[in-house]
N, C-alpha and C positions, 0 to 999 in steps of 0.2 A: 316635703313641702308640697302642698296642694295649690293648684292654680284654679281660680274660679273665674269663668268668663261670664260677663253680664251683657246680655244682648238687649239693647233698648231700641224699640221701634216706635216711630211716631206715625200716627195715623192722622192725616189731614183730610177732612171732608169739606169739599167745596160744593155748595148748593147753588146751581145756576140753572136758569130756565132757558135752554136753547131750543130752537125750533128747526128741525131738519125733516123735510117731508119730500117725498118723491125721489127722483133720480138726480144725484148731484155729482156723479162720477163717470158713467159710461155713455159715450156718444152724445154728450150734451155740451153746449157752449154757454159760457157765462155771458148773459145778455146785459146785466146791470149789476153794478156793485156800488153800494151806498153805505156810509156810516151815519147812523141816525143818533143824534145826541140832543138831550133836553136837560136843562139845568134843574137842580133841586130847589124846592121851596120848603122851609121847615113846616112839619106837621101836615103836609099836603101830598096826596098821591097825584103824580103827573100822568096825563093821558096824551098820547101822540098817535095820530093817524098817518099812515104812509100809503100812497096810491101809486101803482105802477101799471102802465099799459104798454104792450108790445106794439111798436109802430108798424111792423110788417105782418101783423096778425099771426105769427107763429105761436104755437101752443106752449105754455109753460110746462116744463117737465119736472122741475125741482125748485124748492125754496129752502135756503139755509140762512138762519138768523142766529147769530151767536151773541150772547150777553157778555159784553166786554167788562162790565163791573162785577160780574159773578154775584149778582144780587138775587132777590126773590121777585124780580119783575116778571110780568107775564106778557106773552104775545100770543095772539090768535088771528086767524084769517076770518074776516067778516064777509068777504065776497070774492068770487073768482077763485083763483088758485090753480091747482094741477088740472090740466085739460082745458083751461081757458087761456085767453090772450091777455088777461088782466088779473090783478090781485090787489086787495085792500087789506092792509095789516093794521092791527090795533095793539099798541103797547101800553102797559100800565105799570108804573113804578111802585116800589115800596113807599110807605109813608115817610116823607122827609128825605128821599133819595132821588137822584136823577136817573136818566136813561142813557144808555150807550149800547147800541146794537150794530153789528156788522152784518148787513143784509146782502145776500147774493141771489139773483134770479137766474135760473138756468132754462134754456130752451133747446129743443132738438136741433142737431146739426142740419144744415141745408142739404148735405149729401145723402141723408137718409130719407 
């Protein structure tokens, strides 16, 4: 009697547009953590701006923005960013979907 093994594998592809730029792990401090959410409107792309300024003028070392909805939304930096003390982020959703991003801004430790 022959035994036949059938191996079934499932491949799941998740397309999400995360933004991770700069240093978010070594010798940096999380200066700001924000969850940005925007409700959906049918047949409309939603656009949201997020502005952050470092109060003690320390320079931004890293930006991490994770798409919580795993959608085809896009995020880009319109001003400032790495090496500046401020950043402006622009998020745009898919048509008919909302936005939900988990944003972390990292600055260099004061000890360095």
